[in-house]
C-alpha positions, 0 to 999 in steps of 0.5 A: 566726604567723611561722614563721621569725625572725632574733634580732639580737642575742646572750647571755642576751636572744637565748637568751630570745627563742629560748626563746619562739620554740620554744614557739610552734613559730617556727624562730629564726636566730642571728647571731654575731661572731668572739668568739660563734662557740661561744656559747650563743645560737648553739647553741640557734638552729636556724640561725646566720650569722657577721656580722663581727669581735668589736667590736660596730661590726663585727658586732652594729651592722652592720645591713646584714649583719643584713638580708642573713642575714635575707633569706638565710635566709628569716626573715620578722621580726627581733627586736633584742633590747635593746641594740645596734639595738634602738632605731635607727630606721634599722634598723627602717626598714631592716627594712621597706624589705627586707620584714622585720618589725621586733619593736618599735615604729614607726620614728617612735615610736624616733625621738621617744623616742630623743632625751632633750631632744625626748622631754621636750618631746613629754611636756610636751605630753602632760601628763607631769610632768618634772624641771626642766632644760634640754633644748633643742638648743643644746650651746654648753659655755657655755650648758650651764654656766649652765643648770646654774648656773641649775638648781643643783647637784647637777645631771645631765648626761645624754647625749641619746641615752644609756641604761643609765648611759653618758654620765651624770655628777653634778656637784656644783659649778660647778667640775666641770662643765667636765670632767664635761661633756667626759667625758660627751660622749666617752662619748656619742659612743663609745657612741651616735654622738651627743654631745648632752646634756641637763641636769636637776635631781638629785633628792634621795633618788630612786627609780627606778620604771618602767611596763612598757607594751604597745601594738598596732597596733588602737589598745589600750594598757596598763600591766603595773604597775610595777618598782622599779630603785633599786638601782644602782651606776654608774647601772646597775642591780643589783637590780629587783623588782615591784611597787614596795614602798610603792606605793599603788594611787593612785599606781599608777594615776597612773603607769600612766595617765601611762605610757600617755599617754606611749606614745599620744603616739608611736603606740607599738606592742609592749613598752616602758618609761616610766621615771620618777624618784620624789621622796620626803620620807621612806622611810615616807610613800609619800603623799608621793612625786612622780613625773617622766618621765625616759625611755622605752626603746623596747624590752624591758628587761632586768628584764622577767622580774619583771613576768612573774613577778607577771602570769604572762605571756610579754612575747616572746609578746606582742611576736610576736603584736603584731608579727603583726598580733594585738591584745593578748592582754588589757585593762587590766582583765584585768590582776592582780599576783600576789606579789612578784618580784626580779631580781639581775644577776650581773656579772663585776665587783669590787665592792670595786675601784669595781666594775671589769668583769672578764673571763675564763673561767667555769671553774665555773658552777654555778646554783641549783636551778632549770629551765636556763631558765624561762619564765614558766609554767616556774619551778620553786619560784619561782626562774628563771635567764636567761643566755647562757653555760655552764661553760667559756665566756669573758667577753670585753671586747667586750660587757656584764659580765652573766653571768646574771639570777637571778629569784625570785618569792614570795607576799610580799616577805619570801618572795622576799628569802629565796628570792633569798638562798638561790638566791645561796647556792647559786650558784658562779662560779670563774675570774673576780670577779663580784658574787655576795656582794655582792648578798647582802650587799645583801639583808641591809642594813637599807635593802633588807630594810626597803624604804628604797629610793633610788638612793644606797643602796650609798653610804649602806649603804657600811660594811655592804656592803664590810666583810663577810667571812662566812668567816674564816680558821679555817673557810676553812683548815679547808675546803681542808685537809679538801678537800686530804685528801679528794682525796688519800684519793680518789686513793690509795684504801684503801692504809693506807700511802699514805694521808695522812688522818690513820691512822699505824701509830705515832708522829706526823707534821705537815703544814705548809700555807702559805696567803695570806689577805686579803693576809697569809701564813699557816702552818697545822699539821696534826698526826695520828697512829696514832689516825687524827684530824687536829689543825689549828693556826693563828693568826688576827688578830681586830680592824678595825685592825691596831693593835687586832687580836689574835691568837688560836690556833686548835687542835682536831680536824678532821673531815670527811665527804663528802655528795654534791659537798660536805663537811661540816667540824667545827673550833674549834667551827664546822660548815659545808657547804662545796664547794671549788673549785681554780683556777690564777691565774697562778702561784698555786693559788687555792681558792674555798670555798663555804658556805651563809652566804658564799664566799671565796677563799685562795691556796695558797702553793708556796714552790718556785714563788715562788723567786728572784722580785724585786720590780720598783722604780719605779711602774707603771700597768697596764691593769685588763682589755683595752680602748682607751686614750682619753686621757692627762691627763698628758705626759713630765715632769709631777709627779704626786700619789697619786690624780691622774687620769693616763689614761682606758680604755674597756672593757666599754662604759664609761669607767675612770680610771687614778689614780697609785699614788703621788707621782712623775714622768711618764718615758714614755707607752707608748701613745697614744690609741686603741690597743687594750691587753692586760689587765696591759699597762704604760700609763706609766712613772712615778718614785716 
């Protein structure tokens, strides 16, 4: 076995590879950029080498620096993880030329499967089913438009060298095609250095089911069953599970054998994933499902832990053994499925704002009860966390927005669902916006709970997913007031004349708390006297629409007690176990309230802090996060309508379109395409 390997990646996958290497007694070398100098993956490896600036093109994509680091440290092999250089055939060749083992497939297999159009042609020859489409080399825009018109709409444009949802657009009509093609090509050239695209039929009610395959240098190849990755936003996966619900044994065998045929067609070695799009005429008729080859990812997948959970195997260990020349540890007949596993990707993003990625610092990062980093044999109570961050670390605009992967395993899908919801309820993140509550909402939808799965699940359940508010004003305000009283009592000690938790020698005292909850200013009164009982009163608007809402006054005793690091509060007929974390956000002090059944936030108003503020007149368009200006769709003097696209920004590997907040006229463009801008920077001025 190797004595030392270099991990040419960052974040959770670098930590994941290092964990298996440590188990096998292999030393590890980390590489890091300026932004990652203090990162977790640097700390968990035995050695670390700085390779350049924060942007991937200045560090993690500079393979000549990575190879030099491997040679300087005496590494024998390079593990590329996923993303970055993991599917770069030139890098695989360069490793071999430098006398290093590339822990992945041969460069020829990466090349064959890396270009979607060519791989489709190869699969067609191997007898693997294909989606109707255009996969040829001619990239004339007029030809591409004609092909899309021939295939019919909706059609899908995909970057030929792409992956992860980048360089991909669904086009619903011929009139939309030209703009969508231009955007796809722009994103593809920025992400992959290649703007070639292919056109495919957009399958209706599609499921995304992929097969894990593994080959060795002795001619063996097996499939380690399937994963369902249908729950997606922006064509990127949110939840993944194994095995796929509703899968019949016959279909599993057909898809598995097709995946092995695909791998053998390119003499595949190592871990790979063959992705299929599955068409279904109805959710409850698995026998009607038809599968089509979509692509092959010639690397380890983000969602590999669910396969590890149901097989009990360490796929990174298999990668290392195969790369060292050993045969596969098991053959097809030895493999079995045990129970059900689900992975949730916890991301720094705002689901309520079109999943816009977020940056910031993990001021609070508390994980559910599980081991700090679990290998397949280590998970406690069926819960595992894979991450590359710690409390206090920052999520930067340079890399992917994923914070962690939460993986659960159960004997049944129902048990796994319950464990996942419980684990998410115990996850505490403060300092940036995440999708944790959104993930819990998905689990509670009828579609996911009953396995009515397809890639449009989020859009189909939109009203449920984006309308839930688990903690109302009464519980939220009561939690923050109780937290304040608890903190004051702890600071003041037992001095009865300085305590403010309810005791009075005589008379009655009233305190007023100002909050902003869901954009509405709220005033909450706390009254207490010599009986030692605090009484809380507030008014809450109840109703979906302002016109139909009713003001409900709530008043009653507020009681609380501390249990470990939580408070158990009683107010207005409700009892809840909560945690409250205060966090400064600009000039505001924001309370983040977590309970078992949900979480929310409320701003604590300090009237003096906002005194003298003046609202700025006119229209402004600001950058929602740090990033690069890609293009402007308008020029000075143009008249614009509310919602009209004005500019395109690139941040965290994705393009984001900025729209006009109101009707107006463009007064000034404050940046040029290619400029880097900070979060909140004004991009252009509008008259409104």
